[in-house]
N, CA, C and O atoms as a CHARMM CRD file, in Angstrom:
* protein
*
  344
    1    1 MET  N    104.96900  84.81300 111.13100 PROA 1      0.00000
    2    1 MET  CA   105.41300  85.95200 112.11000 PROA 1      0.00000
    3    1 MET  C    105.34000  87.45200 111.58100 PROA 1      0.00000
    4    1 MET  O    105.87400  87.21000 110.49900 PROA 1      0.00000
    5    2 PHE  N    105.11600  88.64200 111.53200 PROA 2      0.00000
    6    2 PHE  CA   105.59100  89.38700 110.66800 PROA 2      0.00000
    7    2 PHE  C    105.42900  90.45600 111.16400 PROA 2      0.00000
    8    2 PHE  O    104.35100  91.04400 111.25300 PROA 2      0.00000
    9    3 THR  N    107.14600  91.06600 111.78300 PROA 3      0.00000
   10    3 THR  CA   107.35800  91.91000 112.25400 PROA 3      0.00000
   11    3 THR  C    107.73300  93.48500 111.62200 PROA 3      0.00000
   12    3 THR  O    108.87900  93.49000 111.17300 PROA 3      0.00000
   13    4 PRO  N    106.91600  95.03300 111.46500 PROA 4      0.00000
   14    4 PRO  CA   107.06900  95.74800 110.27800 PROA 4      0.00000
   15    4 PRO  C    108.27000  95.91600 111.79500 PROA 4      0.00000
   16    4 PRO  O    108.37800  95.48500 112.94300 PROA 4      0.00000
   17    5 GLU  N    109.21700  97.14200 110.51400 PROA 5      0.00000
   18    5 GLU  CA   109.84900  98.60000 111.32700 PROA 5      0.00000
   19    5 GLU  C    109.23700  98.98800 112.42700 PROA 5      0.00000
   20    5 GLU  O    109.93800  99.08800 113.43500 PROA 5      0.00000
   21    6 PHE  N    107.85900  99.28900 112.51700 PROA 6      0.00000
   22    6 PHE  CA   107.03500 100.87500 113.06700 PROA 6      0.00000
   23    6 PHE  C    106.45200 100.04800 112.25700 PROA 6      0.00000
   24    6 PHE  O    106.63600  99.48200 111.17900 PROA 6      0.00000
   25    7 LEU  N    104.91800 100.24600 113.94900 PROA 7      0.00000
   26    7 LEU  CA   103.98900 100.70100 114.06100 PROA 7      0.00000
   27    7 LEU  C    103.11000 101.56200 114.27700 PROA 7      0.00000
   28    7 LEU  O    102.52800 101.46800 115.35800 PROA 7      0.00000
   29    8 ILE  N    102.67000 102.80800 113.23200 PROA 8      0.00000
   30    8 ILE  CA   102.53200 104.65000 114.15200 PROA 8      0.00000
   31    8 ILE  C    100.54600 104.18100 114.03900 PROA 8      0.00000
   32    8 ILE  O     99.87500 104.02900 113.01800 PROA 8      0.00000
   33    9 GLU  N    100.21600 104.09500 115.15100 PROA 9      0.00000
   34    9 GLU  CA    98.58100 102.96000 115.31800 PROA 9      0.00000
   35    9 GLU  C     98.07000 104.32200 115.42100 PROA 9      0.00000
   36    9 GLU  O     96.86200 104.18600 115.22500 PROA 9      0.00000
   37   10 ASP  N     98.34800 105.76000 115.65000 PROA 10     0.00000
   38   10 ASP  CA    97.08200 106.89000 115.60400 PROA 10     0.00000
   39   10 ASP  C     96.79800 107.02700 113.94300 PROA 10     0.00000
   40   10 ASP  O     95.61600 107.20600 113.65000 PROA 10     0.00000
   41   11 LEU  N     97.84800 106.95600 112.73200 PROA 11     0.00000
   42   11 LEU  CA    97.22200 107.04700 112.29700 PROA 11     0.00000
   43   11 LEU  C     97.39600 105.31200 111.39100 PROA 11     0.00000
   44   11 LEU  O     97.73600 105.43600 110.21400 PROA 11     0.00000
   45   12 LYS  N     97.25000 104.28900 111.72900 PROA 12     0.00000
   46   12 LYS  CA    96.81800 102.56700 110.81500 PROA 12     0.00000
   47   12 LYS  C     97.96700 103.14700 109.88100 PROA 12     0.00000
   48   12 LYS  O     97.64500 103.66100 108.81000 PROA 12     0.00000
   49   13 GLU  N     99.85400 103.04300 110.42400 PROA 13     0.00000
   50   13 GLU  CA   100.19200 102.92500 109.51200 PROA 13     0.00000
   51   13 GLU  C    101.09400 102.18600 109.81800 PROA 13     0.00000
   52   13 GLU  O    101.20700 102.15000 111.04300 PROA 13     0.00000
   53   14 PHE  N    101.94200 101.45000 109.20600 PROA 14     0.00000
   54   14 PHE  CA   102.54300  99.92000 108.88400 PROA 14     0.00000
   55   14 PHE  C    104.05200 100.87400 108.03600 PROA 14     0.00000
   56   14 PHE  O    103.88000 101.76400 107.20300 PROA 14     0.00000
   57   15 VAL  N    105.30500 100.43400 108.47700 PROA 15     0.00000
   58   15 VAL  CA   106.54700 101.47000 108.13000 PROA 15     0.00000
   59   15 VAL  C    107.07000  99.20400 107.68900 PROA 15     0.00000
   60   15 VAL  O    106.77300  98.19400 108.32800 PROA 15     0.00000
   61   16 LEU  N    107.86900  99.37700 106.40100 PROA 16     0.00000
   62   16 LEU  CA   108.35600  98.28600 106.48100 PROA 16     0.00000
   63   16 LEU  C    109.91600  98.37500 105.42400 PROA 16     0.00000
   64   16 LEU  O    109.95800  98.25600 104.19900 PROA 16     0.00000
   65   17 VAL  N    110.58300  98.51300 105.96700 PROA 17     0.00000
   66   17 VAL  CA   112.70200  98.65800 105.04400 PROA 17     0.00000
   67   17 VAL  C    112.91800  97.65000 104.13900 PROA 17     0.00000
   68   17 VAL  O    112.99900  96.54500 104.67600 PROA 17     0.00000
   69   18 ALA  N    113.08000  97.66100 102.52900 PROA 18     0.00000
   70   18 ALA  CA   113.61600  96.88700 101.77900 PROA 18     0.00000
   71   18 ALA  C    115.71500  97.13300 101.82200 PROA 18     0.00000
   72   18 ALA  O    116.14600  98.28300 101.90400 PROA 18     0.00000
   73   19 ASN  N    115.98500  96.80800 101.80400 PROA 19     0.00000
   74   19 ASN  CA   117.34300  96.64500 101.22100 PROA 19     0.00000
   75   19 ASN  C    118.35300  95.78300 100.51900 PROA 19     0.00000
   76   19 ASN  O    119.24400  94.97000 100.76400 PROA 19     0.00000
   77   20 HSD  N    117.52000  96.61200  99.13900 PROA 20     0.00000
   78   20 HSD  CA   117.52500  94.53900  98.31300 PROA 20     0.00000
   79   20 HSD  C    118.39600  96.04800  96.71700 PROA 20     0.00000
   80   20 HSD  O    118.16900  97.22500  96.43900 PROA 20     0.00000
   81   21 SER  N    119.18500  95.14300  96.27700 PROA 21     0.00000
   82   21 SER  CA   119.92000  95.55100  95.06800 PROA 21     0.00000
   83   21 SER  C    118.60900  95.42600  94.30800 PROA 21     0.00000
   84   21 SER  O    117.84200  94.46900  94.19600 PROA 21     0.00000
   85   22 LEU  N    118.56600  96.63300  93.82700 PROA 22     0.00000
   86   22 LEU  CA   118.06800  97.47100  92.53800 PROA 22     0.00000
   87   22 LEU  C    118.65200  97.81400  91.11500 PROA 22     0.00000
   88   22 LEU  O    118.14100  98.61400  90.33100 PROA 22     0.00000
   89   23 GLU  N    119.64900  97.18200  90.93100 PROA 23     0.00000
   90   23 GLU  CA   120.51500  97.05100  89.82700 PROA 23     0.00000
   91   23 GLU  C    120.43000  96.54300  88.91200 PROA 23     0.00000
   92   23 GLU  O    121.44000  96.33300  88.23900 PROA 23     0.00000
   93   24 SER  N    118.95900  96.05700  88.42700 PROA 24     0.00000
   94   24 SER  CA   118.70700  95.75300  87.36400 PROA 24     0.00000
   95   24 SER  C    117.60000  95.12800  87.04500 PROA 24     0.00000
   96   24 SER  O    116.99100  94.65300  88.00400 PROA 24     0.00000
   97   25 ALA  N    117.25400  95.01200  86.25500 PROA 25     0.00000
   98   25 ALA  CA   115.47400  94.73500  85.60700 PROA 25     0.00000
   99   25 ALA  C    115.07500  93.38300  86.67000 PROA 25     0.00000
  100   25 ALA  O    114.18500  93.45500  87.51800 PROA 25     0.00000
  101   26 GLU  N    115.67900  92.51400  86.49900 PROA 26     0.00000
  102   26 GLU  CA   115.14600  90.73300  87.50100 PROA 26     0.00000
  103   26 GLU  C    115.17700  91.60400  89.03100 PROA 26     0.00000
  104   26 GLU  O    114.14300  91.77600  89.67600 PROA 26     0.00000
  105   27 ALA  N    116.78100  92.20900  89.57300 PROA 27     0.00000
  106   27 ALA  CA   116.24400  92.23700  91.15500 PROA 27     0.00000
  107   27 ALA  C    115.31300  93.15500  90.92700 PROA 27     0.00000
  108   27 ALA  O    114.35400  92.68700  91.54100 PROA 27     0.00000
  109   28 ALA  N    114.86500  94.42200  90.32300 PROA 28     0.00000
  110   28 ALA  CA   113.88200  95.07200  90.19800 PROA 28     0.00000
  111   28 ALA  C    112.16600  94.27400  90.63200 PROA 28     0.00000
  112   28 ALA  O    111.58100  94.09200  91.69900 PROA 28     0.00000
  113   29 ARG  N    111.87900  94.01300  89.38100 PROA 29     0.00000
  114   29 ARG  CA   111.36200  92.68600  89.99400 PROA 29     0.00000
  115   29 ARG  C    110.38100  91.86200  90.82400 PROA 29     0.00000
  116   29 ARG  O    109.16100  91.83400  90.98600 PROA 29     0.00000
  117   30 LEU  N    111.74500  91.02100  91.40600 PROA 30     0.00000
  118   30 LEU  CA   111.91000  90.43300  92.07200 PROA 30     0.00000
  119   30 LEU  C    111.63000  90.42400  93.25900 PROA 30     0.00000
  120   30 LEU  O    111.07100  89.62300  94.00900 PROA 30     0.00000
  121   31 SER  N    112.27400  91.83700  93.40600 PROA 31     0.00000
  122   31 SER  CA   112.43600  92.82500  95.42500 PROA 31     0.00000
  123   31 SER  C    110.46800  93.19000  94.62400 PROA 31     0.00000
  124   31 SER  O    109.95700  92.17400  95.09500 PROA 31     0.00000
  125   32 ILE  N    109.47200  93.77800  93.97300 PROA 32     0.00000
  126   32 ILE  CA   108.76700  93.98400  93.59500 PROA 32     0.00000
  127   32 ILE  C    107.96900  92.61800  93.97400 PROA 32     0.00000
  128   32 ILE  O    107.03400  93.06300  94.63900 PROA 32     0.00000
  129   33 GLU  N    107.85000  91.55000  93.93800 PROA 33     0.00000
  130   33 GLU  CA   107.53400  90.83800  93.63200 PROA 33     0.00000
  131   33 GLU  C    107.16400  89.93000  95.61200 PROA 33     0.00000
  132   33 GLU  O    106.17700  89.52100  96.22400 PROA 33     0.00000
  133   34 TYR  N    108.76600  90.05100  95.87500 PROA 34     0.00000
  134   34 TYR  CA   108.67400  89.74900  97.21800 PROA 34     0.00000
  135   34 TYR  C    107.76700  90.88500  98.47700 PROA 34     0.00000
  136   34 TYR  O    106.83100  90.48000  99.16700 PROA 34     0.00000
  137   35 ASN  N    108.32500  92.32000  98.52600 PROA 35     0.00000
  138   35 ASN  CA   107.53700  92.97700  98.59000 PROA 35     0.00000
  139   35 ASN  C    105.86700  92.78200  98.56400 PROA 35     0.00000
  140   35 ASN  O    105.58300  92.36400  99.68600 PROA 35     0.00000
  141   36 ARG  N    105.04000  92.86600  98.02400 PROA 36     0.00000
  142   36 ARG  CA   103.57900  92.66700  97.17700 PROA 36     0.00000
  143   36 ARG  C    103.30500  91.57700  98.65700 PROA 36     0.00000
  144   36 ARG  O    102.60800  91.76700  99.65300 PROA 36     0.00000
  145   37 GLU  N    104.16000  90.44500  98.27300 PROA 37     0.00000
  146   37 GLU  CA   103.68100  89.17600  99.22500 PROA 37     0.00000
  147   37 GLU  C    103.77200  89.63600 100.46800 PROA 37     0.00000
  148   37 GLU  O    102.76700  89.36100 101.12400 PROA 37     0.00000
  149   38 ARG  N    104.87800  90.44300 101.25900 PROA 38     0.00000
  150   38 ARG  CA   105.02300  90.30700 101.83400 PROA 38     0.00000
  151   38 ARG  C    104.39300  91.87000 103.11500 PROA 38     0.00000
  152   38 ARG  O    104.54300  92.06200 104.32200 PROA 38     0.00000
  153   39 ILE  N    103.76400  92.57800 102.10400 PROA 39     0.00000
  154   39 ILE  CA   102.33900  93.22400 102.84300 PROA 39     0.00000
  155   39 ILE  C    101.68700  92.60000 102.57900 PROA 39     0.00000
  156   39 ILE  O    100.86400  92.72800 103.48600 PROA 39     0.00000
  157   40 ALA  N    101.19400  91.65400 101.73700 PROA 40     0.00000
  158   40 ALA  CA    99.70600  90.72500 101.60700 PROA 40     0.00000
  159   40 ALA  C     99.63600  90.32400 102.96400 PROA 40     0.00000
  160   40 ALA  O     98.83600  90.64000 103.84500 PROA 40     0.00000
  161   41 HSD  N    100.65400  89.54200 102.97100 PROA 41     0.00000
  162   41 HSD  CA   101.04600  88.28100 104.80600 PROA 41     0.00000
  163   41 HSD  C    101.25800  89.58400 105.15800 PROA 41     0.00000
  164   41 HSD  O    100.29000  90.08200 104.58400 PROA 41     0.00000
  165   42 GLY  N    101.96200  90.73500 105.81600 PROA 42     0.00000
  166   42 GLY  CA   101.36800  91.88800 106.76000 PROA 42     0.00000
  167   42 GLY  C    101.07700  91.98400 107.55000 PROA 42     0.00000
  168   42 GLY  O    101.42300  91.93200 108.73000 PROA 42     0.00000
  169   43 ARG  N     99.61600  92.31900 106.42300 PROA 43     0.00000
  170   43 ARG  CA    98.57800  92.75100 106.40200 PROA 43     0.00000
  171   43 ARG  C     97.51500  91.24500 107.81000 PROA 43     0.00000
  172   43 ARG  O     97.13500  90.91700 108.93300 PROA 43     0.00000
  173   44 LEU  N     97.60400  91.06300 106.79200 PROA 44     0.00000
  174   44 LEU  CA    96.95400  89.71100 107.63600 PROA 44     0.00000
  175   44 LEU  C     96.59300  89.56000 109.39100 PROA 44     0.00000
  176   44 LEU  O     95.58600  89.20400 110.00200 PROA 44     0.00000
  177   45 HSD  N     98.00800  90.04100 109.83100 PROA 45     0.00000
  178   45 HSD  CA    98.31800  90.01700 111.35500 PROA 45     0.00000
  179   45 HSD  C     98.78900  91.77900 111.97000 PROA 45     0.00000
  180   45 HSD  O     99.62100  92.29500 112.71600 PROA 45     0.00000
  181   46 LEU  N     98.02800  92.04900 111.38400 PROA 46     0.00000
  182   46 LEU  CA    97.47300  93.56600 111.77900 PROA 46     0.00000
  183   46 LEU  C     96.49800  93.73100 112.78200 PROA 46     0.00000
  184   46 LEU  O     95.50700  93.01000 112.66600 PROA 46     0.00000
  185   47 PRO  N     96.53400  94.41300 113.62600 PROA 47     0.00000
  186   47 PRO  CA    95.42700  94.86000 114.25400 PROA 47     0.00000
  187   47 PRO  C     94.04800  95.14600 113.46700 PROA 47     0.00000
  188   47 PRO  O     94.06500  95.55500 112.30600 PROA 47     0.00000
  189   48 PRO  N     92.99400  94.93500 114.09100 PROA 48     0.00000
  190   48 PRO  CA    92.17400  95.23800 112.96700 PROA 48     0.00000
  191   48 PRO  C     92.34900  97.21000 112.55900 PROA 48     0.00000
  192   48 PRO  O     93.25600  97.97900 112.87700 PROA 48     0.00000
  193   49 GLY  N     91.15900  97.45000 111.82000 PROA 49     0.00000
  194   49 GLY  CA    91.41100  98.88000 111.21600 PROA 49     0.00000
  195   49 GLY  C     91.70300  98.72300 109.51700 PROA 49     0.00000
  196   49 GLY  O     92.02400  97.73000 108.86400 PROA 49     0.00000
  197   50 VAL  N     91.43900 100.20000 109.08500 PROA 50     0.00000
  198   50 VAL  CA    92.24500 100.06800 108.50400 PROA 50     0.00000
  199   50 VAL  C     93.71600 100.30300 108.34200 PROA 50     0.00000
  200   50 VAL  O     94.09400 100.83300 109.38700 PROA 50     0.00000
  201   51 TRP  N     94.98800 100.11400 107.29400 PROA 51     0.00000
  202   51 TRP  CA    96.50600 100.12000 107.89400 PROA 51     0.00000
  203   51 TRP  C     96.71100 100.37100 106.46800 PROA 51     0.00000
  204   51 TRP  O     96.13100  99.96400 105.46200 PROA 51     0.00000
  205   52 LYS  N     97.70700 101.16000 106.66600 PROA 52     0.00000
  206   52 LYS  CA    97.97500 101.95000 105.84900 PROA 52     0.00000
  207   52 LYS  C     99.72900 101.27100 105.63100 PROA 52     0.00000
  208   52 LYS  O    100.32500 100.87200 106.63200 PROA 52     0.00000
  209   53 CYS  N    100.32900 101.22100 104.39100 PROA 53     0.00000
  210   53 CYS  CA   102.15600 100.27800 104.18900 PROA 53     0.00000
  211   53 CYS  C    102.49100 101.53400 103.89100 PROA 53     0.00000
  212   53 CYS  O    101.75000 102.16600 103.13800 PROA 53     0.00000
  213   54 ARG  N    103.46200 102.02900 104.33000 PROA 54     0.00000
  214   54 ARG  CA   105.29200 102.70000 103.73600 PROA 54     0.00000
  215   54 ARG  C    106.26700 102.02400 103.46100 PROA 54     0.00000
  216   54 ARG  O    106.74900 101.04000 104.02400 PROA 54     0.00000
  217   55 LEU  N    106.48300 102.43400 102.79900 PROA 55     0.00000
  218   55 LEU  CA   107.72400 100.81900 102.00500 PROA 55     0.00000
  219   55 LEU  C    109.13200 101.59000 101.71200 PROA 55     0.00000
  220   55 LEU  O    109.46200 101.88200 100.56300 PROA 55     0.00000
  221   56 VAL  N    109.80600 101.84600 102.67200 PROA 56     0.00000
  222   56 VAL  CA   111.00900 102.48700 102.94900 PROA 56     0.00000
  223   56 VAL  C    112.22300 101.54400 102.20000 PROA 56     0.00000
  224   56 VAL  O    112.70400 100.50300 102.64700 PROA 56     0.00000
  225   57 TYR  N    112.54900 102.20000 100.98600 PROA 57     0.00000
  226   57 TYR  CA   113.72600 101.70200  99.88200 PROA 57     0.00000
  227   57 TYR  C    114.62500 102.30000 100.54900 PROA 57     0.00000
  228   57 TYR  O    114.53300 103.52400 100.64300 PROA 57     0.00000
  229   58 ASP  N    115.70700 101.62300 101.17600 PROA 58     0.00000
  230   58 ASP  CA   117.49600 102.29100 101.19000 PROA 58     0.00000
  231   58 ASP  C    118.23200 102.17400 100.39600 PROA 58     0.00000
  232   58 ASP  O    118.91100 101.18100 100.65700 PROA 58     0.00000
  233   59 VAL  N    118.62000 102.75600  99.25500 PROA 59     0.00000
  234   59 VAL  CA   118.69800 102.15300  97.74000 PROA 59     0.00000
  235   59 VAL  C    120.59500 103.04400  97.56200 PROA 59     0.00000
  236   59 VAL  O    121.21300 103.36800  96.54800 PROA 59     0.00000
  237   60 ARG  N    121.10600 103.21100  99.62700 PROA 60     0.00000
  238   60 ARG  CA   122.48700 104.23300  99.48500 PROA 60     0.00000
  239   60 ARG  C    123.56500 102.85700  98.61700 PROA 60     0.00000
  240   60 ARG  O    123.36800 101.65800  98.81400 PROA 60     0.00000
  241   61 GLY  N    124.45900 103.31000  97.85300 PROA 61     0.00000
  242   61 GLY  CA   125.65600 102.92600  97.62300 PROA 61     0.00000
  243   61 GLY  C    125.01300 102.28300  96.04600 PROA 61     0.00000
  244   61 GLY  O    125.58100 101.40400  95.39800 PROA 61     0.00000
  245   62 GLN  N    124.23400 102.68900  95.80800 PROA 62     0.00000
  246   62 GLN  CA   123.13900 101.62700  94.32000 PROA 62     0.00000
  247   62 GLN  C    123.34000 102.60900  93.57900 PROA 62     0.00000
  248   62 GLN  O    123.42500 103.71300  94.11700 PROA 62     0.00000
  249   63 SER  N    123.48700 102.48300  91.99400 PROA 63     0.00000
  250   63 SER  CA   122.92200 103.09500  91.20500 PROA 63     0.00000
  251   63 SER  C    121.87400 102.19300  90.99400 PROA 63     0.00000
  252   63 SER  O    121.91400 100.97000  90.85900 PROA 63     0.00000
  253   64 VAL  N    120.53000 103.30000  90.98200 PROA 64     0.00000
  254   64 VAL  CA   119.38800 103.06100  90.53700 PROA 64     0.00000
  255   64 VAL  C    119.03300 103.80600  89.79300 PROA 64     0.00000
  256   64 VAL  O    119.37000 104.92600  90.17800 PROA 64     0.00000
  257   65 SER  N    118.51400 103.84100  88.89100 PROA 65     0.00000
  258   65 SER  CA   117.89000 104.50800  87.93900 PROA 65     0.00000
  259   65 SER  C    116.51300 105.13900  88.16600 PROA 65     0.00000
  260   65 SER  O    115.75400 104.59500  88.96800 PROA 65     0.00000
  261   66 ASP  N    116.06000 106.47800  87.38600 PROA 66     0.00000
  262   66 ASP  CA   114.87600 106.75800  87.68500 PROA 66     0.00000
  263   66 ASP  C    113.97500 105.59100  87.16800 PROA 66     0.00000
  264   66 ASP  O    113.12700 104.96200  87.79900 PROA 66     0.00000
  265   67 LEU  N    114.30500 105.47600  86.06700 PROA 67     0.00000
  266   67 LEU  CA   112.72200 104.94500  85.04300 PROA 67     0.00000
  267   67 LEU  C    112.88300 103.73900  86.78700 PROA 67     0.00000
  268   67 LEU  O    111.84100 103.57200  87.42000 PROA 67     0.00000
  269   68 THR  N    114.13500 103.09600  87.28800 PROA 68     0.00000
  270   68 THR  CA   113.63200 101.83400  87.96100 PROA 68     0.00000
  271   68 THR  C    112.73500 102.16300  89.24100 PROA 68     0.00000
  272   68 THR  O    111.77600 101.50600  89.64500 PROA 68     0.00000
  273   69 ILE  N    113.27500 103.34700  89.79000 PROA 69     0.00000
  274   69 ILE  CA   112.38100 103.93200  90.43400 PROA 69     0.00000
  275   69 ILE  C    110.93800 103.67300  90.58700 PROA 69     0.00000
  276   69 ILE  O    110.20500 102.95200  91.26500 PROA 69     0.00000
  277   70 ASN  N    110.82100 104.79500  89.43700 PROA 70     0.00000
  278   70 ASN  CA   109.14400 105.28300  88.65500 PROA 70     0.00000
  279   70 ASN  C    108.53200 104.01900  88.11600 PROA 70     0.00000
  280   70 ASN  O    107.34100 103.93700  87.81600 PROA 70     0.00000
  281   71 GLN  N    109.50200 102.92400  87.99400 PROA 71     0.00000
  282   71 GLN  CA   108.59200 101.42000  88.09600 PROA 71     0.00000
  283   71 GLN  C    107.92600 100.78500  88.84800 PROA 71     0.00000
  284   71 GLN  O    106.80100 100.30800  88.70300 PROA 71     0.00000
  285   72 ILE  N    109.16000 100.74900  90.33800 PROA 72     0.00000
  286   72 ILE  CA   108.69100 100.42800  91.31300 PROA 72     0.00000
  287   72 ILE  C    107.28000 100.67000  92.58600 PROA 72     0.00000
  288   72 ILE  O    106.41800 100.03000  93.18900 PROA 72     0.00000
  289   73 ALA  N    107.94400 102.36200  92.38800 PROA 73     0.00000
  290   73 ALA  CA   106.70000 103.07900  92.78400 PROA 73     0.00000
  291   73 ALA  C    105.17500 102.94400  91.62100 PROA 73     0.00000
  292   73 ALA  O    104.02600 103.08500  92.04000 PROA 73     0.00000
  293   74 GLU  N    105.27900 102.85700  91.18600 PROA 74     0.00000
  294   74 GLU  CA   104.52800 102.77200  90.29300 PROA 74     0.00000
  295   74 GLU  C    102.85700 101.27700  90.53500 PROA 74     0.00000
  296   74 GLU  O    101.63500 101.13400  90.52000 PROA 74     0.00000
  297   75 ALA  N    104.43300 100.45300  90.75600 PROA 75     0.00000
  298   75 ALA  CA   103.92800  98.96900  90.34800 PROA 75     0.00000
  299   75 ALA  C    102.81800  99.25400  92.11900 PROA 75     0.00000
  300   75 ALA  O    101.59400  99.27300  91.98800 PROA 75     0.00000
  301   76 PHE  N    103.22500  99.37700  93.08500 PROA 76     0.00000
  302   76 PHE  CA   102.74700 100.19100  94.25600 PROA 76     0.00000
  303   76 PHE  C    101.57900 100.32200  94.22500 PROA 76     0.00000
  304   76 PHE  O    100.89300  99.64400  94.98900 PROA 76     0.00000
  305   77 GLY  N    100.97100 101.25400  93.31500 PROA 77     0.00000
  306   77 GLY  CA    99.79100 101.93300  93.48400 PROA 77     0.00000
  307   77 GLY  C     99.54300 102.61800  94.13900 PROA 77     0.00000
  308   77 GLY  O    100.55400 103.20300  94.52800 PROA 77     0.00000
  309   78 ASP  N     98.43500 103.06400  94.69500 PROA 78     0.00000
  310   78 ASP  CA    97.61200 103.93700  95.57000 PROA 78     0.00000
  311   78 ASP  C     97.62700 103.60500  97.46500 PROA 78     0.00000
  312   78 ASP  O     97.51600 104.45900  98.34400 PROA 78     0.00000
  313   79 PHE  N     97.77400 102.34300  97.61900 PROA 79     0.00000
  314   79 PHE  CA    97.84300 100.76000  98.90100 PROA 79     0.00000
  315   79 PHE  C     98.52000 100.82400  99.34600 PROA 79     0.00000
  316   79 PHE  O     98.62000 100.22700 100.41800 PROA 79     0.00000
  317   80 VAL  N     99.99900 101.99800  98.60100 PROA 80     0.00000
  318   80 VAL  CA   101.84800 101.26200  99.32700 PROA 80     0.00000
  319   80 VAL  C    102.09200 102.89600  99.09800 PROA 80     0.00000
  320   80 VAL  O    101.70300 103.39500  98.04200 PROA 80     0.00000
  321   81 SER  N    102.79400 103.78100 100.18800 PROA 81     0.00000
  322   81 SER  CA   103.34700 104.71700  99.65400 PROA 81     0.00000
  323   81 SER  C    104.76900 103.95800  99.43500 PROA 81     0.00000
  324   81 SER  O    105.26600 102.97100  99.97600 PROA 81     0.00000
  325   82 VAL  N    105.17500 104.76200  98.49900 PROA 82     0.00000
  326   82 VAL  CA   106.90100 103.92600  98.76300 PROA 82     0.00000
  327   82 VAL  C    107.87700 105.13000  98.60800 PROA 82     0.00000
  328   82 VAL  O    107.82700 105.87500  97.62900 PROA 82     0.00000
  329   83 GLU  N    108.72200 105.27300  99.57500 PROA 83     0.00000
  330   83 GLU  CA   110.11300 105.90900  99.36600 PROA 83     0.00000
  331   83 GLU  C    111.34700 105.07300  99.03000 PROA 83     0.00000
  332   83 GLU  O    111.36900 103.84600  98.92900 PROA 83     0.00000
  333   84 PHE  N    112.71700 106.20200  98.82000 PROA 84     0.00000
  334   84 PHE  CA   113.63200 105.98100  98.21200 PROA 84     0.00000
  335   84 PHE  C    114.53700 106.84900  99.31000 PROA 84     0.00000
  336   84 PHE  O    114.45500 108.06500  99.47800 PROA 84     0.00000
  337   85 LYS  N    115.38100 105.97100  99.98400 PROA 85     0.00000
  338   85 LYS  CA   116.55200 106.31800 100.52700 PROA 85     0.00000
  339   85 LYS  C    117.87100 106.88600  99.89500 PROA 85     0.00000
  340   85 LYS  O    118.25700 106.00200  99.13000 PROA 85     0.00000
  341   86 ARG  N    118.72100 107.91200  99.85300 PROA 86     0.00000
  342   86 ARG  CA   119.65900 107.52600  98.92500 PROA 86     0.00000
  343   86 ARG  C    120.70300 107.63400  99.59000 PROA 86     0.00000
  344   86 ARG  O    121.79100 107.36500  99.08000 PROA 86     0.00000
């Protein structure tokens, strides 16, 4: 089963929110791995067509370095739009 937070059918976009701890390198690595699999699995369950993913990390209350934020954003490349809510 796959349930994104939002589906924006006009834009062919689905939105996922990640409220993960990112305060260590290991936590960031695990979050990247988890979300890659989550996105890949989710695409199989969406209606036909090209679907973009917007992944929103909710990091409010955490001390997350700019380096970690950049590493996460780069890990998803062009196929996922990554945003951070601080």
